[in-house]
C-alpha positions, 0 to 999 in steps of 0.5 A: 500500499505504501509502495503504491502510494509512493509510486502514484506520487512519483507518477503524478509528479512526472505527469505534472512536469510533462504537462508544465513543459508542454504548456510552456512550449505553447505560451507564457500564459499557459505556463503561468497557469500550469505553474500556479496550478501544480506548484502553488498553494493547491499542491498536496503537502509533503508530496512535492 
């Protein structure tokens, strides 16, 4: 259970990084939105 949780956290972070990179290629505005969404106040504590 703990291993599964750890793997899901790593996968979610990878997905967030990929989406962050993809949006940054599209435009600076989308890049800002993605960074605010993934790395802002709404992130889960202790995971990232």
